[in-house]
N, CA, C and O atoms as a Tinker XYZ file with bonds, in Angstrom:
   356  protein
     1  N    -15.505000    0.651000    0.526000    73     2
     2  CA   -13.936000    0.825000    0.941000    64     1     3
     3  C    -13.206000    2.104000    0.747000    63     2     4     5
     4  O    -12.791000    2.163000   -0.411000    81     3
     5  N    -12.955000    2.950000    1.315000    73     3     6
     6  CA   -12.054000    4.110000    0.717000    64     5     7
     7  C    -10.956000    3.486000   -0.590000    63     6     8     9
     8  O    -11.070000    2.300000   -0.900000    81     7
     9  N     -9.980000    4.311000   -1.259000    73     7    10
    10  CA    -9.284000    3.916000   -1.519000    64     9    11
    11  C     -8.443000    4.691000   -1.049000    63    10    12    13
    12  O     -8.670000    5.748000   -0.460000    81    11
    13  N     -6.888000    3.955000   -1.408000    73    11    14
    14  CA    -5.804000    3.943000   -0.765000    64    13    15
    15  C     -4.363000    3.929000   -1.839000    63    14    16    17
    16  O     -4.138000    2.843000   -2.375000    81    15
    17  N     -3.777000    4.635000   -2.033000    73    15    18
    18  CA    -2.090000    4.941000   -2.801000    64    17    19
    19  C     -1.645000    3.308000   -1.630000    63    18    20    21
    20  O     -1.872000    2.931000   -0.480000    81    19
    21  N     -1.198000    3.004000   -2.390000    73    19    22
    22  CA    -0.075000    1.793000   -1.761000    64    21    23
    23  C      1.585000    2.275000   -2.301000    63    22    24    25
    24  O      2.143000    2.244000   -3.398000    81    23
    25  N      2.045000    2.755000   -0.802000    73    23    26
    26  CA     3.736000    2.728000   -0.973000    64    25    27
    27  C      4.130000    1.383000   -0.127000    63    26    28    29
    28  O      3.437000    0.851000    0.740000    81    27
    29  N      5.267000    1.014000   -0.541000    73    27    30
    30  CA     6.222000   -0.045000   -0.218000    64    29    31
    31  C      8.094000    0.363000    0.188000    63    30    32    33
    32  O      8.973000    0.877000   -0.504000    81    31
    33  N      8.089000   -0.073000    1.374000    73    31    34
    34  CA     9.482000    0.575000    1.558000    64    33    35
    35  C     10.759000   -0.407000    0.943000    63    34    36    37
    36  O     10.708000   -1.629000    0.801000    81    35
    37  N     11.707000    0.335000    0.678000    73    35    38
    38  CA    12.384000   -0.556000   -0.342000    64    37    39
    39  C     12.809000   -1.911000    0.347000    63    38    40    41
    40  O     12.428000   -3.078000    0.256000    81    39
    41  N     13.886000   -1.156000    1.169000    73    39    42
    42  CA    14.984000   -2.049000    2.244000    64    41    43
    43  C     14.072000   -3.534000    3.022000    63    42    44    45
    44  O     14.620000   -4.562000    3.420000    81    43
    45  N     12.726000   -3.254000    3.056000    73    43    46
    46  CA    11.744000   -4.034000    3.973000    64    45    47
    47  C     11.005000   -5.073000    3.237000    63    46    48    49
    48  O      9.825000   -4.726000    3.294000    81    47
    49  N     11.108000   -6.246000    2.530000    73    47    50
    50  CA    10.316000   -6.764000    2.118000    64    49    51
    51  C      8.763000   -7.098000    2.567000    63    50    52    53
    52  O      8.682000   -7.904000    3.494000    81    51
    53  N      7.708000   -6.668000    2.120000    73    51    54
    54  CA     6.557000   -6.501000    2.571000    64    53    55
    55  C      5.880000   -5.299000    3.432000    63    54    56    57
    56  O      4.672000   -5.196000    3.646000    81    55
    57  N      6.779000   -4.508000    3.833000    73    55    58
    58  CA     6.194000   -3.195000    4.476000    64    57    59
    59  C      6.165000   -2.130000    3.892000    63    58    60    61
    60  O      7.094000   -1.582000    3.298000    81    59
    61  N      4.867000   -1.700000    4.057000    73    59    62
    62  CA     3.382000   -1.045000    3.203000    64    61    63
    63  C      2.871000    0.044000    4.186000    63    62    64    65
    64  O      2.703000    0.164000    5.399000    81    63
    65  N      2.715000    0.757000    3.090000    73    63    66
    66  CA     2.050000    2.346000    3.970000    64    65    67
    67  C      0.986000    2.727000    2.677000    63    66    68    69
    68  O      1.215000    3.108000    1.529000    81    67
    69  N     -0.372000    2.422000    3.464000    73    67    70
    70  CA    -1.784000    2.812000    2.488000    64    69    71
    71  C     -1.932000    4.146000    3.154000    63    70    72    73
    72  O     -2.059000    4.362000    4.359000    81    71
    73  N     -1.888000    5.166000    1.978000    73    71    74
    74  CA    -2.336000    6.835000    2.380000    64    73    75
    75  C     -3.592000    6.950000    2.368000    63    74    76    77
    76  O     -3.978000    6.912000    3.537000    81    75
    77  N     -4.596000    7.093000    1.531000    73    75    78
    78  CA    -6.323000    7.743000    1.316000    64    77    79
    79  C     -5.885000    8.399000   -0.142000    63    78    80    81
    80  O     -4.841000    9.045000   -0.236000    81    79
    81  N     -6.525000    8.241000   -0.962000    73    79    82
    82  CA    -5.734000    8.879000   -2.308000    64    81    83
    83  C     -6.465000   10.692000   -1.492000    63    82    84    85
    84  O     -5.717000   11.661000   -1.621000    81    83
    85  N     -7.298000   10.824000   -1.047000    73    83    86
    86  CA    -7.922000   11.957000   -0.803000    64    85    87
    87  C     -6.838000   12.562000    0.246000    63    86    88    89
    88  O     -7.509000   13.476000    0.725000    81    87
    89  N     -5.792000   12.610000    0.787000    73    87    90
    90  CA    -5.121000   12.715000    1.736000    64    89    91
    91  C     -3.728000   13.284000    0.359000    63    90    92    93
    92  O     -3.617000   13.079000   -0.849000    81    91
    93  N     -2.676000   14.246000    1.663000    73    91    94
    94  CA    -1.366000   14.371000    1.224000    64    93    95
    95  C     -0.913000   13.246000    1.609000    63    94    96    97
    96  O     -1.730000   12.558000    2.221000    81    95
    97  N      0.167000   12.791000    1.456000    73    95    98
    98  CA     1.275000   11.402000    1.347000    64    97    99
    99  C      2.200000   12.145000    1.954000    63    98   100   101
   100  O      2.669000   13.232000    1.619000    81    99
   101  N      2.546000   11.092000    3.389000    73    99   102
   102  CA     3.360000   12.084000    4.513000    64   101   103
   103  C      4.695000   11.825000    4.026000    63   102   104   105
   104  O      5.074000   10.765000    3.528000    81   103
   105  N      5.490000   13.042000    4.235000    73   103   106
   106  CA     6.755000   13.223000    4.175000    64   105   107
   107  C      8.057000   11.779000    4.526000    63   106   108   109
   108  O      9.138000   11.332000    4.144000    81   107
   109  N      7.323000   11.639000    5.185000    73   107   110
   110  CA     8.398000   10.433000    5.353000    64   109   111
   111  C      8.814000    9.389000    4.074000    63   110   112   113
   112  O      9.966000    8.968000    3.965000    81   111
   113  N      7.631000    8.991000    3.032000    73   111   114
   114  CA     7.142000    8.332000    1.755000    64   113   115
   115  C      8.655000    8.919000    0.755000    63   114   116   117
   116  O      9.328000    8.266000   -0.042000    81   115
   117  N      8.785000   10.165000    1.128000    73   115   118
   118  CA     9.571000   11.029000    0.158000    64   117   119
   119  C     11.178000   10.303000    0.222000    63   118   120   121
   120  O     11.402000    9.307000    0.910000    81   119
   121  N     12.233000   10.992000   -0.621000    73   119   122
   122  CA    13.698000   10.621000   -0.509000    64   121   123
   123  C     14.197000    9.531000   -0.697000    63   122   124   125
   124  O     15.347000    9.275000   -0.340000    81   123
   125  N     13.302000    8.556000   -1.385000    73   123   126
   126  CA    13.294000    7.410000   -2.289000    64   125   127
   127  C     13.754000    6.123000   -1.536000    63   126   128   129
   128  O     14.531000    5.266000   -1.960000    81   127
   129  N     13.211000    6.157000   -0.512000    73   127   130
   130  CA    13.225000    4.831000    0.545000    64   129   131
   131  C     11.672000    4.006000    0.430000    63   130   132   133
   132  O     11.318000    2.999000    1.044000    81   131
   133  N     11.028000    4.688000   -0.418000    73   131   134
   134  CA     9.680000    3.710000   -0.371000    64   133   135
   135  C      9.321000    4.184000   -1.837000    63   134   136   137
   136  O      9.494000    5.360000   -2.155000    81   135
   137  N      8.781000    3.182000   -2.791000    73   135   138
   138  CA     8.194000    3.192000   -3.623000    64   137   139
   139  C      6.856000    3.158000   -4.130000    63   138   140   141
   140  O      6.238000    2.210000   -3.646000    81   139
   141  N      6.286000    3.740000   -4.806000    73   139   142
   142  CA     4.647000    3.906000   -5.182000    64   141   143
   143  C      4.573000    2.542000   -5.442000    63   142   144   145
   144  O      5.451000    1.848000   -5.955000    81   143
   145  N      3.145000    2.099000   -4.945000    73   143   146
   146  CA     2.744000    0.208000   -5.338000    64   145   147
   147  C      1.568000   -0.014000   -6.036000    63   146   148   149
   148  O      1.143000   -1.123000   -6.362000    81   147
   149  N      0.910000    1.341000   -6.319000    73   147   150
   150  CA    -0.255000    1.255000   -6.947000    64   149   151
   151  C     -1.560000    1.677000   -5.781000    63   150   152   153
   152  O     -1.595000    2.239000   -4.687000    81   151
   153  N     -2.312000    1.208000   -6.481000    73   151   154
   154  CA    -4.144000    2.036000   -5.799000    64   153   155
   155  C     -4.853000    0.932000   -5.925000    63   154   156   157
   156  O     -5.104000    0.246000   -6.916000    81   155
   157  N     -5.402000    0.749000   -3.879000    73   155   158
   158  CA    -5.990000   -0.160000   -3.451000    64   157   159
   159  C     -7.076000    0.604000   -3.338000    63   158   160   161
   160  O     -7.062000    1.747000   -2.881000    81   159
   161  N     -8.156000   -0.045000   -3.787000    73   159   162
   162  CA    -9.666000    0.515000   -3.828000    64   161   163
   163  C    -10.694000   -0.707000   -4.117000    63   162   164   165
   164  O    -10.228000   -1.774000   -4.517000    81   163
   165  N    -12.074000   -0.558000   -3.919000    73   163   166
   166  CA   -13.167000   -1.667000   -4.232000    64   165   167
   167  C    -13.130000   -2.489000   -5.219000    63   166   168   169
   168  O    -13.954000   -3.378000   -5.004000    81   167
   169  N    -12.443000   -2.683000   -6.457000    73   167   170
   170  CA   -12.331000   -3.393000   -7.682000    64   169   171
   171  C    -10.544000   -4.346000   -6.999000    63   170   172   173
   172  O    -10.162000   -5.478000   -7.295000    81   171
   173  N    -10.023000   -3.563000   -6.297000    73   171   174
   174  CA    -8.857000   -4.610000   -6.116000    64   173   175
   175  C     -8.613000   -5.469000   -5.038000    63   174   176   177
   176  O     -9.079000   -5.463000   -3.898000    81   175
   177  N     -7.642000   -6.356000   -5.692000    73   175   178
   178  CA    -7.427000   -7.895000   -4.872000    64   177   179
   179  C     -6.539000   -7.040000   -3.778000    63   178   180   181
   180  O     -5.400000   -6.666000   -4.057000    81   179
   181  N     -7.281000   -6.712000   -2.263000    73   179   182
   182  CA    -6.564000   -6.736000   -1.045000    64   181   183
   183  C     -5.635000   -7.272000   -1.042000    63   182   184   185
   184  O     -5.623000   -8.014000   -2.025000    81   183
   185  N     -4.392000   -7.393000   -0.241000    73   183   186
   186  CA    -3.193000   -7.885000   -0.078000    64   185   187
   187  C     -3.855000   -8.814000    1.380000    63   186   188   189
   188  O     -4.469000   -8.189000    2.245000    81   187
   189  N     -3.664000  -10.165000    1.489000    73   187   190
   190  CA    -4.137000  -10.974000    2.615000    64   189   191
   191  C     -4.046000  -10.072000    3.783000    63   190   192   193
   192  O     -5.062000   -9.939000    4.465000    81   191
   193  N     -2.586000   -9.204000    4.224000    73   191   194
   194  CA    -2.934000   -8.818000    5.527000    64   193   195
   195  C     -3.081000   -7.388000    5.780000    63   194   196   197
   196  O     -2.614000   -6.744000    6.719000    81   195
   197  N     -3.913000   -6.921000    4.648000    73   195   198
   198  CA    -4.861000   -5.580000    4.439000    64   197   199
   199  C     -5.990000   -6.037000    5.614000    63   198   200   201
   200  O     -6.539000   -7.126000    5.449000    81   199
   201  N     -6.351000   -5.213000    6.809000    73   199   202
   202  CA    -7.142000   -5.307000    7.027000    64   201   203
   203  C     -7.465000   -3.707000    7.546000    63   202   204   205
   204  O     -6.776000   -2.916000    8.191000    81   203
   205  N     -9.152000   -3.585000    6.826000    73   203   206
   206  CA    -9.833000   -2.586000    6.483000    64   205   207
   207  C    -10.180000   -1.645000    7.861000    63   206   208   209
   208  O    -10.380000   -0.433000    7.930000    81   207
   209  N    -10.173000   -2.641000    8.886000    73   207   210
   210  CA   -10.554000   -1.635000   10.393000    64   209   211
   211  C     -9.862000   -0.982000   10.601000    63   210   212   213
   212  O    -10.134000    0.090000   11.142000    81   211
   213  N     -8.555000   -1.363000   10.236000    73   211   214
   214  CA    -7.220000   -1.469000   10.985000    64   213   215
   215  C     -6.687000    0.044000   10.687000    63   214   216   217
   216  O     -6.482000    1.012000   11.420000    81   215
   217  N     -6.518000   -0.244000    8.897000    73   215   218
   218  CA    -6.650000    1.429000    8.268000    64   217   219
   219  C     -7.785000    2.302000    8.481000    63   218   220   221
   220  O     -7.629000    3.515000    8.621000    81   219
   221  N     -8.435000    1.983000    8.499000    73   219   222
   222  CA    -9.611000    3.089000    8.688000    64   221   223
   223  C     -9.338000    3.778000    9.981000    63   222   224   225
   224  O     -9.577000    4.985000   10.021000    81   223
   225  N     -8.675000    2.938000   11.488000    73   223   226
   226  CA    -8.160000    3.513000   13.100000    64   225   227
   227  C     -6.774000    4.313000   12.498000    63   226   228   229
   228  O     -6.575000    5.468000   12.875000    81   227
   229  N     -6.165000    3.893000   11.889000    73   227   230
   230  CA    -4.716000    4.229000   11.420000    64   229   231
   231  C     -4.487000    5.374000   10.898000    63   230   232   233
   232  O     -3.514000    6.095000   11.117000    81   231
   233  N     -6.014000    5.713000    9.691000    73   231   234
   234  CA    -6.138000    6.741000    9.212000    64   233   235
   235  C     -6.273000    7.944000    9.712000    63   234   236   237
   236  O     -5.744000    9.047000    9.572000    81   235
   237  N     -7.542000    7.216000   10.650000    73   235   238
   238  CA    -8.201000    8.270000   11.730000    64   237   239
   239  C     -6.647000    8.874000   12.764000    63   238   240   241
   240  O     -6.830000    9.963000   13.307000    81   239
   241  N     -5.936000    8.538000   12.887000    73   239   242
   242  CA    -5.505000    9.218000   13.711000    64   241   243
   243  C     -3.868000    9.267000   13.432000    63   242   244   245
   244  O     -3.116000    9.501000   14.378000    81   243
   245  N     -3.421000    9.074000   12.296000    73   243   246
   246  CA    -2.095000    9.086000   11.231000    64   245   247
   247  C     -2.317000    9.583000    9.748000    63   246   248   249
   248  O     -1.566000    9.738000    8.785000    81   247
   249  N     -3.289000    9.715000    9.910000    73   247   250
   250  CA    -3.252000   10.177000    7.991000    64   249   251
   251  C     -3.219000    8.643000    6.822000    63   250   252   253
   252  O     -3.709000    8.307000    5.745000    81   251
   253  N     -2.183000    8.008000    8.025000    73   251   254
   254  CA    -1.947000    6.491000    6.734000    64   253   255
   255  C     -1.823000    5.012000    7.609000    63   254   256   257
   256  O     -1.394000    5.178000    8.751000    81   255
   257  N     -2.054000    3.973000    7.334000    73   255   258
   258  CA    -1.882000    2.807000    7.471000    64   257   259
   259  C     -1.204000    1.828000    7.265000    63   258   260   261
   260  O     -1.419000    0.909000    6.475000    81   259
   261  N     -0.061000    2.033000    8.210000    73   259   262
   262  CA     1.199000    0.752000    7.830000    64   261   263
   263  C      0.653000   -0.390000    8.714000    63   262   264   265
   264  O      0.004000   -0.536000    9.750000    81   263
   265  N      1.545000   -1.461000    7.308000    73   263   266
   266  CA     1.069000   -3.100000    7.767000    64   265   267
   267  C      2.157000   -3.893000    6.702000    63   266   268   269
   268  O      2.610000   -3.491000    5.630000    81   267
   269  N      2.286000   -4.591000    7.097000    73   267   270
   270  CA     3.419000   -5.740000    6.714000    64   269   271
   271  C      2.776000   -7.044000    6.285000    63   270   272   273
   272  O      2.512000   -7.970000    7.051000    81   271
   273  N      2.501000   -7.012000    4.678000    73   271   274
   274  CA     2.382000   -8.497000    4.144000    64   273   275
   275  C      3.315000   -9.587000    3.547000    63   274   276   277
   276  O      4.213000   -9.216000    2.790000    81   275
   277  N      3.158000  -10.973000    3.849000    73   275   278
   278  CA     3.512000  -11.780000    2.890000    64   277   279
   279  C      3.108000  -12.266000    1.676000    63   278   280   281
   280  O      3.661000  -12.901000    0.778000    81   279
   281  N      1.679000  -11.682000    1.916000    73   279   282
   282  CA     1.333000  -12.075000    0.297000    64   281   283
   283  C      1.856000  -12.323000   -0.890000    63   282   284   285
   284  O      1.392000  -11.506000   -1.686000    81   283
   285  N      2.645000  -13.098000   -1.435000    73   283   286
   286  CA     3.478000  -13.233000   -2.500000    64   285   287
   287  C      2.871000  -12.104000   -3.859000    63   286   288   289
   288  O      3.483000  -11.350000   -4.615000    81   287
   289  N      1.862000  -12.330000   -3.758000    73   287   290
   290  CA     1.277000  -11.786000   -5.334000    64   289   291
   291  C      1.440000  -10.185000   -5.498000    63   290   292   293
   292  O      1.117000   -9.613000   -6.539000    81   291
   293  N      2.108000   -9.343000   -4.077000    73   291   294
   294  CA     2.296000   -8.135000   -3.986000    64   293   295
   295  C      3.663000   -8.196000   -4.571000    63   294   296   297
   296  O      4.099000   -7.065000   -4.358000    81   295
   297  N      4.711000   -8.963000   -5.269000    73   295   298
   298  CA     6.021000   -9.150000   -4.997000    64   297   299
   299  C      6.349000   -9.958000   -6.661000    63   298   300   301
   300  O      7.274000   -9.779000   -7.454000    81   299
   301  N      5.370000  -10.703000   -6.705000    73   299   302
   302  CA     5.597000  -11.525000   -8.147000    64   301   303
   303  C      4.807000  -10.972000   -9.355000    63   302   304   305
   304  O      5.174000  -11.178000  -10.512000    81   303
   305  N      3.256000   -9.967000   -8.901000    73   303   306
   306  CA     2.843000   -9.617000  -10.023000    64   305   307
   307  C      1.446000  -10.060000   -9.818000    63   306   308   309
   308  O      1.211000  -10.603000   -8.738000    81   307
   309  N      0.507000   -9.927000  -10.640000    73   307   310
   310  CA    -0.945000  -10.425000  -10.592000    64   309   311
   311  C     -1.216000  -10.255000  -12.185000    63   310   312   313
   312  O     -0.362000   -9.798000  -12.945000    81   311
   313  N     -2.559000  -10.693000  -12.615000    73   311   314
   314  CA    -2.892000  -10.921000  -14.226000    64   313   315
   315  C     -3.851000   -9.337000  -13.861000    63   314   316   317
   316  O     -4.693000   -9.186000  -12.976000    81   315
   317  N     -3.372000   -8.335000  -14.860000    73   315   318
   318  CA    -4.849000   -7.149000  -14.571000    64   317   319
   319  C     -4.322000   -6.497000  -13.411000    63   318   320   321
   320  O     -5.058000   -5.688000  -12.847000    81   319
   321  N     -3.327000   -6.680000  -13.017000    73   319   322
   322  CA    -2.766000   -5.102000  -12.008000    64   321   323
   323  C     -1.311000   -4.776000  -12.625000    63   322   324   325
   324  O     -0.373000   -5.361000  -12.084000    81   323
   325  N     -1.145000   -4.284000  -13.233000    73   323   326
   326  CA     0.140000   -4.567000  -14.172000    64   325   327
   327  C      0.658000   -3.077000  -13.285000    63   326   328   329
   328  O      1.888000   -3.106000  -13.286000    81   327
   329  N      0.134000   -1.753000  -12.509000    73   327   330
   330  CA     1.134000   -1.148000  -11.793000    64   329   331
   331  C      1.924000   -1.394000  -10.677000    63   330   332   333
   332  O      3.070000   -1.105000  -10.331000    81   331
   333  N      1.074000   -1.953000  -10.254000    73   331   334
   334  CA     0.980000   -2.802000   -8.649000    64   333   335
   335  C      2.522000   -3.824000   -9.249000    63   334   336   337
   336  O      3.642000   -3.541000   -8.823000    81   335
   337  N      2.310000   -4.905000  -10.193000    73   335   338
   338  CA     3.725000   -5.464000   -9.960000    64   337   339
   339  C      4.590000   -4.852000  -10.562000    63   338   340   341
   340  O      5.720000   -5.132000  -10.162000    81   339
   341  N      4.521000   -3.626000  -11.914000    73   339   342
   342  CA     5.775000   -3.046000  -11.904000    64   341   343
   343  C      6.739000   -2.921000  -10.775000    63   342   344   345
   344  O      7.845000   -3.443000  -10.632000    81   343
   345  N      5.959000   -1.979000   -9.876000    73   343   346
   346  CA     7.122000   -1.367000   -8.988000    64   345   347
   347  C      7.464000   -2.122000   -8.033000    63   346   348   349
   348  O      8.037000   -1.597000   -7.079000    81   347
   349  N      7.264000   -3.244000   -8.025000    73   347   350
   350  CA     8.015000   -4.699000   -6.922000    64   349   351
   351  C      8.899000   -5.380000   -7.538000    63   350   352   353
   352  O      8.665000   -6.116000   -8.497000    81   351
   353  N      9.943000   -5.189000   -7.048000    73   351   354
   354  CA    11.357000   -6.240000   -7.803000    64   353   355
   355  C     10.838000   -7.500000   -7.860000    63   354   356
   356  O     11.514000   -8.427000   -8.307000    81   355
């Protein structure tokens, strides 16, 4: 699995954007509406709704992968992954 930087839309709970580490962050993620949510890689516990195959397709066509998760671990924090937990309210 490739490594992704994860971003979260502040106004919509669970809406996330994964951008491969090797790619530029899309301009729409700026402007204060999105917040950095940490790094996803082979050692991370992925959100339940993260689909690696869909991510590869999305990245191939768009350069990023948008998905929505209901995985509460990404809103309440998880032991050992403080950089993700700290960026979610």
